[in-house]
SEMARDREN-125820 format. One record per atom (N, C-alpha, C): z, y, x; residue number from 1; residue in one letter. Coordinates in Angstrom, 3 decimals. Layout:
<tivos>
c3,c2,c1,k,r
Z,Y,X,NUM,A
...
</tivos>
This chain:
<tivos>
c3,c2,c1,k,r
73.993,91.820,91.253,1,M
74.009,90.920,92.523,1,M
75.378,90.259,92.670,1,M
76.516,91.139,92.555,2,L
77.869,90.578,92.768,2,L
78.671,91.170,91.546,2,L
79.252,90.181,90.899,3,E
80.370,90.515,89.916,3,E
81.738,89.827,90.083,3,E
82.769,90.660,89.957,4,L
84.026,90.158,89.834,4,L
84.587,90.365,88.501,4,L
85.085,89.391,87.864,5,H
85.595,89.467,86.424,5,H
87.037,88.993,86.376,5,H
87.918,90.060,86.211,6,K
89.392,89.665,86.069,6,K
89.939,88.845,87.069,6,K
89.717,89.207,88.307,7,V
90.137,88.521,89.420,7,V
91.564,88.810,89.822,7,V
92.346,87.668,89.980,8,H
93.811,87.776,90.199,8,H
93.871,87.031,91.723,8,H
94.288,87.717,92.776,9,S
94.530,86.959,94.005,9,S
95.851,87.226,94.444,9,S
96.437,86.225,95.176,10,Y
97.804,86.250,95.782,10,Y
97.843,86.044,97.209,10,Y
98.893,86.389,97.829,11,Y
99.385,85.945,99.137,11,Y
100.745,85.225,98.934,11,Y
100.800,84.008,98.915,12,G
101.916,83.251,98.425,12,G
102.340,83.651,97.117,12,G
103.521,84.217,96.842,13,N
103.904,84.547,95.603,13,N
103.779,86.087,95.357,13,N
103.083,86.817,96.280,14,I
102.852,88.169,96.158,14,I
101.345,88.426,95.556,14,I
101.385,89.049,94.413,15,Q
100.096,89.256,93.756,15,Q
99.471,90.565,94.392,15,Q
98.237,90.406,94.857,16,A
97.555,91.569,95.464,16,A
96.612,92.128,94.596,16,A
95.757,91.304,93.835,17,L
94.739,91.742,92.770,17,L
95.290,91.379,91.442,17,L
95.200,92.313,90.533,18,K
95.742,92.149,89.178,18,K
94.577,92.381,88.103,18,K
93.753,91.506,88.077,19,G
92.638,91.540,87.099,19,G
91.513,92.483,87.561,19,G
91.114,92.384,88.799,20,V
90.092,93.262,89.348,20,V
88.651,93.010,88.670,20,V
87.873,93.859,88.118,21,S
86.664,93.643,87.552,21,S
85.662,94.731,88.282,21,S
84.618,94.341,88.741,22,L
83.600,95.398,89.159,22,L
82.193,94.694,89.451,22,L
81.163,95.503,89.474,23,K
79.790,94.953,89.632,23,K
79.077,95.833,90.679,23,K
78.154,95.131,91.297,24,I
77.364,95.624,92.400,24,I
75.965,95.276,92.199,24,I
74.955,96.126,92.088,25,N
73.582,96.001,91.834,25,N
72.824,95.772,93.251,25,N
71.834,95.031,93.213,26,E
71.035,94.931,94.436,26,E
70.580,96.208,94.942,26,E
70.777,96.433,96.224,27,G
70.267,97.685,96.779,27,G
71.164,98.807,96.909,27,G
72.326,98.703,96.127,28,E
73.334,99.847,96.157,28,E
74.157,99.909,97.374,28,E
74.776,100.979,97.692,29,I
75.984,100.992,98.459,29,I
77.093,101.440,97.654,29,I
78.195,100.589,97.502,30,I
79.246,100.795,96.587,30,I
80.485,100.923,97.538,30,I
81.297,101.990,97.329,31,S
82.593,102.232,97.984,31,S
83.718,101.742,97.096,31,S
84.789,101.234,97.751,32,L
86.059,100.961,97.192,32,L
87.083,101.760,97.995,32,L
87.689,102.648,97.247,33,I
88.712,103.511,98.034,33,I
90.038,103.303,97.266,33,I
90.986,103.520,98.178,34,G
92.365,103.435,97.657,34,G
93.314,103.570,98.744,34,G
94.713,103.584,98.579,35,A
95.722,103.723,99.555,35,A
95.894,102.450,100.203,35,A
96.688,102.496,101.310,36,N
96.970,101.193,102.100,36,N
97.782,100.374,101.298,36,N
97.419,99.070,101.147,37,G
98.184,98.149,100.268,37,G
97.737,98.125,98.941,37,G
96.544,98.850,98.556,38,A
96.259,98.777,97.128,38,A
95.436,97.613,96.658,38,A
94.932,96.874,97.802,39,G
94.027,95.584,97.447,39,G
92.616,95.702,97.813,39,G
92.261,96.671,98.615,40,K
90.927,96.899,99.135,40,K
90.422,95.723,99.849,40,K
91.235,95.367,100.912,41,S
90.770,94.258,101.849,41,S
90.866,92.941,101.148,41,S
91.931,92.804,100.234,42,T
91.947,91.436,99.552,42,T
90.835,91.275,98.729,42,T
90.154,92.372,98.029,43,T
88.992,92.263,97.305,43,T
87.893,91.702,98.066,43,T
87.647,92.317,99.307,44,L
86.548,91.748,100.108,44,L
86.898,90.243,100.603,44,L
88.140,89.961,100.913,45,M
88.520,88.548,101.272,45,M
88.378,87.730,100.264,45,M
88.493,88.034,98.997,46,S
88.227,87.203,97.885,46,S
86.810,86.898,97.637,46,S
85.907,87.898,97.894,47,V
84.508,87.734,97.715,47,V
84.041,86.696,98.806,47,V
84.446,86.908,100.023,48,C
83.883,86.018,101.032,48,C
84.581,84.732,101.366,48,C
85.587,84.342,100.368,49,G
86.199,83.070,100.474,49,G
87.321,82.894,101.392,49,G
87.892,83.874,101.926,50,I
88.997,83.804,102.802,50,I
90.270,83.729,101.927,50,I
90.365,84.477,100.893,51,V
91.385,84.418,99.894,51,V
90.866,83.700,98.639,51,V
91.376,82.645,98.187,52,S
90.862,82.067,96.935,52,S
91.510,82.744,95.719,52,S
90.849,83.207,94.813,53,P
91.467,83.778,93.610,53,P
92.220,82.759,92.774,53,P
93.335,83.127,92.243,54,R
94.001,82.060,91.443,54,R
93.512,82.066,89.969,54,R
92.919,83.127,89.615,55,S
92.231,83.070,88.444,55,S
91.070,84.253,88.298,55,S
90.186,84.182,87.394,56,G
89.172,85.097,87.249,56,G
87.909,84.521,87.828,56,G
86.886,85.226,87.925,57,K
85.490,84.747,88.319,57,K
84.774,85.635,89.338,57,K
84.093,85.172,90.292,58,I
83.364,85.859,91.218,58,I
81.971,85.143,91.235,58,I
80.932,86.084,90.954,59,S
79.634,85.362,90.948,59,S
78.648,86.268,91.730,59,S
77.714,85.600,92.426,60,F
76.781,86.175,93.376,60,F
75.386,85.777,92.855,60,F
74.474,86.597,92.666,61,E
73.209,86.324,92.118,61,E
73.225,85.257,91.027,61,E
74.221,85.421,90.163,62,G
74.232,84.571,88.994,62,G
74.916,83.145,89.158,62,G
75.425,82.992,90.562,63,R
76.083,81.665,90.825,63,R
77.631,81.946,91.062,63,R
78.414,81.134,90.384,64,S
79.787,81.156,90.650,64,S
80.102,80.814,92.075,64,S
80.947,81.749,92.918,65,I
81.307,81.476,94.198,65,I
82.766,81.435,94.461,65,I
83.635,81.687,93.650,66,H
84.997,81.945,93.822,66,H
85.699,80.571,94.304,66,H
85.015,79.449,94.188,67,Q
85.513,78.199,94.578,67,Q
84.894,77.602,95.726,67,Q
83.985,78.345,96.306,68,L
83.306,77.841,97.498,68,L
83.997,78.156,98.763,68,L
83.911,77.313,99.834,69,P
84.340,77.610,101.137,69,P
83.591,78.779,101.728,69,P
84.179,79.445,102.810,70,A
83.681,80.601,103.272,70,A
82.306,80.340,104.044,70,A
82.023,79.259,104.575,71,D
80.836,79.096,105.329,71,D
79.631,78.980,104.329,71,D
79.859,78.387,103.193,72,Q
78.841,78.181,102.186,72,Q
78.510,79.539,101.578,72,Q
79.444,80.376,101.409,73,I
79.247,81.825,100.962,73,I
78.367,82.482,101.892,73,I
78.619,82.374,103.244,74,V
77.782,82.971,104.155,74,V
76.289,82.525,104.069,74,V
76.114,81.261,103.853,75,T
74.689,80.689,103.684,75,T
74.056,81.278,102.435,75,T
74.789,81.697,101.576,76,L
74.179,82.282,100.261,76,L
73.716,83.694,100.563,76,L
74.187,84.327,101.552,77,G
73.724,85.599,101.933,77,G
74.855,86.779,101.864,77,G
76.079,86.381,102.167,78,I
77.053,87.356,102.215,78,I
77.824,87.318,103.637,78,I
77.808,88.521,104.221,79,S
78.570,88.553,105.645,79,S
79.526,89.690,105.522,79,S
80.674,89.518,106.208,80,Q
81.672,90.546,106.280,80,Q
81.906,91.033,107.702,80,Q
82.152,92.339,107.835,81,V
82.644,93.010,108.885,81,V
84.120,93.289,108.725,81,V
85.085,92.431,109.403,82,P
86.410,92.589,109.032,82,P
86.987,93.765,109.525,82,P
88.182,94.208,108.944,83,E
89.023,95.224,109.391,83,E
89.519,94.937,110.880,83,E
89.401,95.824,111.865,84,G
89.943,95.478,113.220,84,G
88.799,94.885,114.033,84,G
87.509,94.756,113.458,85,R
86.425,94.232,114.169,85,R
86.533,92.711,114.425,85,R
87.561,92.224,115.048,86,H
87.777,90.787,115.302,86,H
86.418,90.122,115.944,86,H
86.038,90.698,116.974,87,I
84.901,90.147,117.894,87,I
85.511,89.001,118.666,87,I
84.748,88.169,119.306,88,F
85.217,87.196,120.335,88,F
85.398,87.858,121.670,88,F
86.511,88.191,122.056,89,P
86.635,89.123,123.232,89,P
86.225,88.508,124.583,89,P
86.290,87.089,124.611,90,H
85.861,86.506,125.843,90,H
84.531,86.062,125.953,90,H
83.773,86.162,124.854,91,L
82.305,85.887,124.784,91,L
81.664,87.215,125.096,91,L
80.425,87.009,125.735,92,S
79.522,88.201,125.947,92,S
79.079,88.853,124.705,92,S
78.497,90.013,124.802,93,V
77.861,90.642,123.612,93,V
76.794,89.751,122.990,93,V
76.090,89.170,123.889,94,R
75.008,88.402,123.324,94,R
75.484,87.048,122.731,94,R
76.502,86.393,123.210,95,E
77.061,85.330,122.691,95,E
77.750,85.638,121.227,95,E
78.352,86.800,121.135,96,N
78.894,87.231,119.852,96,N
77.795,87.350,118.803,96,N
76.773,87.838,119.230,97,L
75.494,88.004,118.320,97,L
75.045,86.611,118.002,97,L
74.928,85.764,118.952,98,D
74.444,84.381,118.647,98,D
75.473,83.708,117.578,98,D
76.721,83.868,117.667,99,M
77.628,83.367,116.766,99,M
77.276,83.931,115.322,99,M
76.915,85.152,115.163,100,G
76.483,85.588,113.910,100,G
75.301,84.847,113.264,100,G
74.518,84.299,114.113,101,A
73.369,83.586,113.575,101,A
73.635,82.021,113.560,101,A
74.763,81.609,113.813,102,F
75.267,80.193,113.989,102,F
74.649,79.321,112.977,102,F
74.553,79.739,111.739,103,L
74.106,78.928,110.567,103,L
72.654,78.891,110.409,103,L
71.960,79.641,111.257,104,R
70.518,79.863,110.979,104,R
69.720,79.001,111.942,104,R
68.520,78.641,111.521,105,T
67.613,77.750,112.323,105,T
66.311,78.296,112.559,105,T
65.913,79.506,111.910,106,D
64.632,80.240,112.043,106,D
64.639,81.084,113.322,106,D
64.089,80.367,114.391,107,K
64.192,81.170,115.767,107,K
63.473,82.386,115.798,107,K
62.294,82.479,115.099,108,D
61.452,83.761,115.091,108,D
62.183,84.763,114.420,108,D
62.917,84.519,113.307,109,G
63.642,85.465,112.406,109,G
64.947,85.955,113.279,109,G
65.488,85.019,113.989,110,I
66.695,85.380,114.897,110,I
66.247,86.396,115.903,110,I
65.207,86.102,116.465,111,K
64.654,87.079,117.541,111,K
64.357,88.351,117.041,111,K
63.711,88.505,115.717,112,R
63.450,89.724,115.213,112,R
64.737,90.491,114.866,112,R
65.730,89.805,114.272,113,D
66.986,90.490,113.901,113,D
67.764,91.013,115.108,113,D
67.681,90.188,116.262,114,L
68.262,90.597,117.595,114,L
67.591,91.823,117.954,114,L
66.295,91.859,117.979,115,D
65.662,93.122,118.470,115,D
66.018,94.227,117.431,115,D
66.237,93.975,116.195,116,Y
66.546,95.162,115.195,116,Y
67.869,95.698,115.514,116,Y
68.964,94.767,115.746,117,V
70.288,95.265,116.055,117,V
70.345,95.990,117.339,117,V
69.490,95.600,118.235,118,F
69.450,96.329,119.682,118,F
68.715,97.639,119.402,118,F
67.914,97.890,118.323,119,S
67.289,99.091,118.139,119,S
68.167,99.974,117.387,119,S
69.084,99.364,116.618,120,L
70.206,100.207,115.999,120,L
71.225,100.765,116.983,120,L
71.665,99.857,118.021,121,F
72.660,100.139,118.855,121,F
72.081,99.749,120.280,121,F
71.400,100.593,120.894,122,P
70.731,100.359,122.244,122,P
71.922,100.100,123.202,122,P
73.067,100.626,123.168,123,I
74.218,100.382,124.039,123,I
74.431,98.715,124.215,123,I
74.397,98.063,123.076,124,L
74.673,96.621,123.057,124,L
73.460,95.931,123.844,124,L
72.361,96.261,123.803,125,A
71.290,95.628,124.674,125,A
71.594,95.906,126.121,125,A
72.171,97.124,126.447,126,E
72.380,97.428,127.844,126,E
73.557,96.685,128.411,126,E
74.389,96.192,127.360,127,R
75.616,95.581,127.883,127,R
75.654,94.091,127.284,127,R
74.559,93.587,127.132,128,S
74.459,92.172,126.462,128,S
75.165,91.132,127.291,128,S
75.295,91.265,128.484,129,G
75.987,90.160,129.267,129,G
77.472,90.473,129.500,129,G
77.892,91.706,129.080,130,Q
79.261,92.084,129.135,130,Q
80.208,91.343,128.332,130,Q
81.407,91.102,128.586,131,A
82.438,90.463,127.550,131,A
82.805,91.456,126.549,131,A
82.688,91.010,125.240,132,G
82.952,91.845,124.089,132,G
84.332,92.661,124.279,132,G
85.311,91.964,124.867,133,G
86.605,92.590,124.907,133,G
86.680,93.827,125.756,133,G
85.709,94.044,126.763,134,N
85.588,95.076,127.584,134,N
84.868,96.385,127.117,134,N
84.323,96.132,125.809,135,L
83.645,97.341,125.235,135,L
84.736,98.302,124.550,135,L
84.327,99.589,124.413,136,S
85.222,100.609,123.808,136,S
85.330,100.272,122.259,136,S
86.256,100.950,121.557,137,G
86.396,100.606,120.123,137,G
85.212,100.812,119.305,137,G
84.471,101.901,119.468,138,G
83.228,102.193,118.818,138,G
82.180,101.162,119.329,138,G
82.003,100.688,120.430,139,E
81.062,99.610,120.816,139,E
81.407,98.322,120.170,139,E
82.643,98.137,120.052,140,Q
83.144,96.779,119.455,140,Q
82.783,96.870,117.932,140,Q
82.922,98.158,117.312,141,Q
82.501,98.116,115.917,141,Q
81.094,97.925,115.672,141,Q
80.324,98.520,116.599,142,M
78.826,98.232,116.555,142,M
78.541,96.666,116.689,142,M
79.249,96.003,117.670,143,L
79.066,94.593,117.879,143,L
79.420,93.852,116.542,143,L
80.468,94.189,115.960,144,A
80.971,93.545,114.769,144,A
79.904,93.499,113.617,144,A
79.423,94.813,113.481,145,M
78.510,94.993,112.387,145,M
77.016,94.199,112.846,145,M
76.739,94.332,114.047,146,S
75.456,93.507,114.487,146,S
75.650,92.014,114.350,146,S
76.939,91.601,114.620,147,R
77.154,90.106,114.514,147,R
77.038,89.749,113.059,147,R
77.426,90.547,112.065,148,A
77.263,90.299,110.703,148,A
75.935,90.288,110.333,148,A
75.051,91.341,110.746,149,L
73.640,91.398,110.427,149,L
72.902,90.233,110.973,149,L
73.343,89.606,112.062,150,M
72.626,88.396,112.552,150,M
72.645,87.270,111.653,150,M
73.426,87.322,110.673,151,A
73.392,86.228,109.596,151,A
72.279,86.513,108.505,151,A
71.763,87.784,108.666,152,R
70.745,88.128,107.758,152,R
71.146,88.185,106.249,152,R
72.292,89.013,106.071,153,P
72.891,88.982,104.796,153,P
72.170,89.777,103.743,153,P
72.182,89.285,102.483,154,K
71.716,90.164,101.323,154,K
72.779,91.145,100.896,154,K
74.035,90.790,101.136,155,L
75.175,91.631,100.821,155,L
76.108,91.761,101.995,155,L
76.327,92.918,102.536,156,L
77.152,93.253,103.710,156,L
78.432,93.855,103.165,156,L
79.598,93.202,103.622,157,L
80.898,93.681,103.341,157,L
81.427,94.458,104.479,157,L
81.885,95.690,104.366,158,L
82.309,96.391,105.482,158,L
83.852,96.884,105.118,158,L
84.737,96.465,105.978,159,D
86.210,96.688,105.783,159,D
86.636,97.716,106.935,159,D
86.858,98.959,106.435,160,E
87.325,100.158,107.358,160,E
86.491,100.170,108.604,160,E
85.162,100.488,108.546,161,P
84.462,100.539,109.722,161,P
84.730,101.681,110.720,161,P
85.437,102.861,110.090,162,S
85.715,104.014,110.883,162,S
86.927,104.026,111.556,162,S
87.817,103.001,111.162,163,M
89.313,102.906,111.639,163,M
89.358,103.029,113.264,163,M
90.199,103.999,113.734,164,G
90.364,104.105,115.117,164,G
89.339,104.757,115.922,164,G
88.311,105.192,115.235,165,L
87.080,105.739,116.011,165,L
87.152,107.312,116.079,165,L
86.383,107.804,117.127,166,A
86.332,109.275,117.397,166,A
85.284,109.703,116.229,166,A
85.398,111.064,115.799,167,P
84.543,111.626,114.825,167,P
83.107,111.507,115.090,167,P
82.575,111.667,116.204,168,L
81.283,111.542,116.639,168,L
80.676,110.066,116.359,168,L
81.558,109.159,116.721,169,I
81.094,107.692,116.515,169,I
81.286,107.402,115.009,169,I
82.152,107.996,114.316,170,I
82.229,107.638,112.786,170,I
81.065,108.056,112.291,170,I
80.513,109.277,112.549,171,Q
79.276,109.808,111.959,171,Q
78.108,108.855,112.248,171,Q
78.082,108.412,113.405,172,Q
76.944,107.479,113.821,172,Q
76.990,106.172,113.007,172,Q
78.304,105.704,112.886,173,I
78.415,104.387,112.202,173,I
77.949,104.505,110.722,173,I
78.263,105.606,110.071,174,F
77.951,105.943,108.621,174,F
76.417,106.075,108.497,174,F
75.846,106.804,109.515,175,D
74.376,106.950,109.453,175,D
73.761,105.609,109.565,175,D
74.228,104.712,110.426,176,I
73.651,103.492,110.665,176,I
73.701,102.532,109.348,176,I
74.840,102.663,108.623,177,I
75.154,102.046,107.506,177,I
74.020,102.364,106.375,177,I
73.755,103.682,106.309,178,K
72.777,104.058,105.336,178,K
71.404,103.652,105.864,178,K
71.011,103.534,107.048,179,K
69.892,103.108,107.721,179,K
69.641,101.639,107.286,179,K
70.696,100.820,107.470,180,I
70.607,99.414,107.209,180,I
70.278,99.119,105.618,180,I
70.819,99.990,104.924,181,N
70.778,99.860,103.445,181,N
69.164,100.111,103.189,181,N
68.755,101.186,103.736,182,Q
67.312,101.653,103.243,182,Q
66.223,100.779,103.986,182,Q
66.451,100.455,105.257,183,E
65.451,99.742,105.941,183,E
65.412,98.159,105.694,183,E
66.510,97.678,105.510,184,Q
66.679,96.196,105.391,184,Q
66.869,95.801,103.876,184,Q
67.021,96.777,102.994,185,N
67.245,96.645,101.662,185,N
68.654,95.662,101.515,185,N
69.612,95.960,102.373,186,T
70.769,95.247,102.376,186,T
71.755,96.034,101.390,186,T
72.261,95.244,100.395,187,T
73.191,95.840,99.593,187,T
74.713,95.909,100.272,187,T
75.312,97.048,100.151,188,I
76.506,97.172,100.955,188,I
77.720,97.408,100.144,188,I
78.840,96.706,100.266,189,F
80.123,97.001,99.702,189,F
81.040,97.381,100.703,189,F
81.436,98.638,100.575,190,L
82.164,99.456,101.679,190,L
83.639,99.662,101.307,190,L
84.467,99.154,102.059,191,V
85.944,99.576,101.858,191,V
86.241,100.559,102.974,191,V
86.815,101.719,102.665,192,E
86.913,102.793,103.653,192,E
88.150,103.735,103.338,192,E
89.033,103.904,104.263,193,Q
90.032,104.952,104.091,193,Q
89.482,106.436,104.005,193,Q
88.414,106.666,104.860,194,N
87.712,107.880,104.952,194,N
86.942,108.042,103.687,194,N
87.585,108.299,102.524,195,A
86.908,108.442,101.302,195,A
85.725,109.367,101.313,195,A
85.900,110.458,101.841,196,Y
84.841,111.493,101.895,196,Y
83.531,111.008,102.400,196,Y
83.710,110.443,103.669,197,Q
82.392,109.910,104.358,197,Q
81.858,108.637,103.521,197,Q
82.647,107.922,103.055,198,A
82.278,106.744,102.341,198,A
81.482,107.180,101.001,198,A
82.099,108.016,100.110,199,L
81.422,108.464,98.928,199,L
80.113,109.282,99.215,199,L
80.113,109.940,100.385,200,Q
78.855,110.781,100.773,200,Q
77.543,109.895,100.821,200,Q
77.647,108.539,101.211,201,I
76.619,107.815,101.371,201,I
76.448,106.617,100.269,201,I
77.338,106.763,99.445,202,S
77.346,105.659,98.231,202,S
76.609,106.065,97.060,202,S
76.227,105.081,96.286,203,D
75.656,105.298,94.929,203,D
76.840,105.442,93.932,203,D
77.741,104.569,93.975,204,R
78.787,104.440,93.081,204,R
80.121,104.119,93.778,204,R
81.209,104.288,93.063,205,G
82.544,104.078,93.786,205,G
83.567,103.612,92.722,205,G
84.471,102.765,93.281,206,Y
85.635,102.319,92.494,206,Y
86.970,102.757,93.130,206,Y
87.911,103.123,92.410,207,V
89.189,103.458,92.911,207,V
90.260,102.359,92.551,207,V
90.855,101.757,93.455,208,I
91.911,100.665,93.290,208,I
93.273,101.145,93.517,208,I
94.261,100.943,92.778,209,E
95.514,101.211,92.812,209,E
96.474,100.096,92.492,209,E
97.306,99.743,93.474,210,N
98.252,98.667,93.045,210,N
97.557,97.425,92.475,210,N
96.425,97.029,92.933,211,G
95.862,95.832,92.585,211,G
94.919,96.021,91.106,211,G
94.871,97.361,90.716,212,H
94.136,97.534,89.570,212,H
93.056,98.411,89.850,212,H
91.784,98.310,89.247,213,I
90.668,99.263,89.294,213,I
91.082,100.296,88.263,213,I
91.152,101.571,88.680,214,T
91.610,102.639,87.901,214,T
90.604,103.577,87.637,214,T
89.413,103.647,88.357,215,L
88.243,104.507,88.077,215,L
86.935,103.879,88.696,215,L
85.889,104.006,87.921,216,A
84.649,103.649,88.352,216,A
83.528,104.632,87.935,216,A
83.050,105.422,88.867,217,Q
82.056,106.409,88.624,217,Q
80.969,106.566,89.655,217,Q
79.951,107.328,89.247,218,D
79.036,107.553,90.283,218,D
79.775,108.351,91.455,218,D
79.307,108.115,92.709,219,A
80.069,108.632,93.978,219,A
80.039,110.158,93.763,219,A
79.103,110.715,93.346,220,S
79.099,112.353,93.271,220,S
80.182,112.765,92.131,220,S
80.354,111.977,91.137,221,E
81.352,112.230,90.152,221,E
82.752,112.013,90.697,221,E
82.943,111.098,91.454,222,L
84.243,110.749,91.965,222,L
84.678,111.865,92.950,222,L
83.612,112.420,93.789,223,M
83.967,113.460,94.797,223,M
84.268,114.753,93.925,223,M
84.066,114.937,92.754,224,Q
84.351,116.111,91.917,224,Q
85.541,115.982,90.928,224,Q
86.069,114.641,91.046,225,N
87.294,114.292,90.263,225,N
88.426,114.982,90.731,225,N
89.188,115.767,90.041,226,P
90.432,116.426,90.740,226,P
91.381,115.466,91.166,226,P
91.581,114.298,90.457,227,A
92.692,113.399,90.878,227,A
92.128,112.660,92.255,227,A
90.841,112.349,92.331,228,V
90.383,111.857,93.537,228,V
90.382,112.775,94.817,228,V
90.107,113.910,94.378,229,Q
90.107,115.081,95.384,229,Q
91.597,115.130,96.005,229,Q
92.490,115.206,95.167,230,K
93.930,115.383,95.533,230,K
94.540,114.191,96.278,230,K
94.166,112.974,95.849,231,A
94.810,111.732,96.336,231,A
94.096,111.329,97.749,231,A
92.788,111.505,97.723,232,Y
91.906,110.781,98.791,232,Y
91.159,111.667,99.652,232,Y
90.758,112.924,99.120,233,L
89.757,113.819,99.904,233,L
90.560,114.999,100.509,233,L
91.784,115.051,100.262,234,G
92.551,116.149,100.814,234,G
92.214,117.622,100.295,234,G
91.817,117.574,99.168,235,I
91.356,118.955,98.570,235,I
92.357,119.355,97.631,235,I
</tivos>
């Protein structure tokens, strides 16, 4: 479904990705783990068109997308939940969700997806008229995920969904990620500092260090890899 081939991305003169190559198949949950500053978020930003690769290729369902603007990438079926949520704090919960469906015109489908995200996160239905900025951190993460789902993505990019959340909420978020993958057949590309939780729900994983992919294995194999255990799993 998604392939990155020797992608080099920069912020000004600072190179963040140094020849990143990876593949994601339809229906998978893939984790990208690594230390702060390793290039995890830049990889997602390069996929969704926020950062334009200086060289290399990104293709989605066989189509080259690395030169497309972000809005066109969304229409192809890729949505991102950014690090730090970035909801619209002054808009209501319902208005935030409407923004997720901004590029859609299928009213019946939008209504079905709205009902679906409210079934995943009932608290959002209860607070649909409340300003997004007044929600707790966990509720804002639920809203950010739901807003992305309202675009009806084939591929969902999740950037640090557990950041700053209580352990009970983290477990709920990861359970929902697995549920979205299974019920909606949504392919998921997950960037996460909590490597243990991420690999537990993933099919495969990649390790990125200093802008380079250094490991690519089944998630179960990565969890048993001594180097990964020491660096990322605290074992």
